[in-house]
N, C-alpha and C positions, 0 to 999 in steps of 0.2 A: 325280779323281785320288785314288788310295786310297795310304794310307801305313800303316806298322805301328807301333802303340805298345806299350811294354815298360817294365819297371822297370829302371832303372839301379841298380847297386849298385857298390861298391867293388871292385877287383881283387883284394883281399886277402882272405882265408878269413875267414868269420865263424863264430865258434862258438855253440852253443846258448846263448842269452842274450836278453835284452830287447833290442828293436831300436825304431828310430825311422824312420818314413817322412815324408819331406818332400814335401807337396803343391806342385806348381806351378799358377798360376792360370790358368784358361781358362774364360772366362764360359759360365756354364751347364753346365759339366761339372766344375769344380773350382773353388769359390769360398766366400766366407764368407756363411754363412746368416744370417737374421733373429737366431737365437739366439747368434750369434758362433762357431758351430762349423762346421768345413768341411763343404760340402753338395756335391751334384752326384754324376754316375756315378763318377768317379775317387775321391771320397771314400767312397762305398759300397764300391767294390772295395777299398779300403784296409780298411775296416772288417771286409769277408768276409774278407780275409787275416788279421786280427787275431784273428777269432772261431775261425779254424782252425789257429792256429799254436801248438803245444803246447810248445815249447821254452822259452817264457818270455812276456813280454807285448810287445805292439806299441804304441807310442805314435805318434799321427798329428799332426803339426805343420803348420802353414800355414793357408791357402795363401800361398806367397810368388810373385813374379815367378819366372819359369822360371828366370833367371839366379840369383837368390838361392837359390832351392831346389838348384840343382845345386851351388853353393858351399857350400851346407850339408853336402852329402856330401862334397866334395873338401876341406873343413875339418874333418871329423869330428864335426859337429853332428848328422849324420843317417846312417843305414846305407843309406838307399835314397831315390831320387826317383821319383815318379809324377806325370805320364806322361812318356815321352821317346820323340820321335820320331827313329828312328836314320837319320843321315846319314851319317856317318863313324865307323869304327871304330879307325882307326890311331892310335896315338900318345896315346891317353886316357888319365888316371889312373883309370878306372874301366872295368867290363866290363858289357856288354848281357846280357839274359836271352836264351838261345838260342832260346825260342819266344814268339811273340807271344802276347799276353794277349787282345787285341780289335783290330778295324779302325778306323782313323779316317778319316771321310770329309771332304774339304775341297771347299768350294764358292768360287768367287771372283766376287763380285757387283761388277759396272761399272755 
C-alpha cells in the first residue's frame, strides 16, 4: 500500500517570519536521537527546509506523538507538522500542501 506524506500547515496565511515545525514521532523516521535532538529522515527533511528558508529561521520541535504534534499546530504552538498522511481534507482547521514531498510505503506484518 502506498500513501503520500506532506506537511500540514494552518489554513491562515503565514507572513515571512520565523516558523516552528513540529515533528510527529515515527520510529526510525522521526525520533529522538542519542544526543537528544530529533533524528531520522523527517528530521533531516525539516533541517533541509530550514537551511533553504530565507524569510527567517525555522525551529524544529519534537518529536511528539502524532496527535500531540497536530495539536501543536491547532493550538498555535507550531506553524507546521511533519509528516502527515492525508486521509480526509474536509472540515479540518488546517490545509495540506498541494504537492507530496515523498512517498511512504507501509507493510503489514502478521
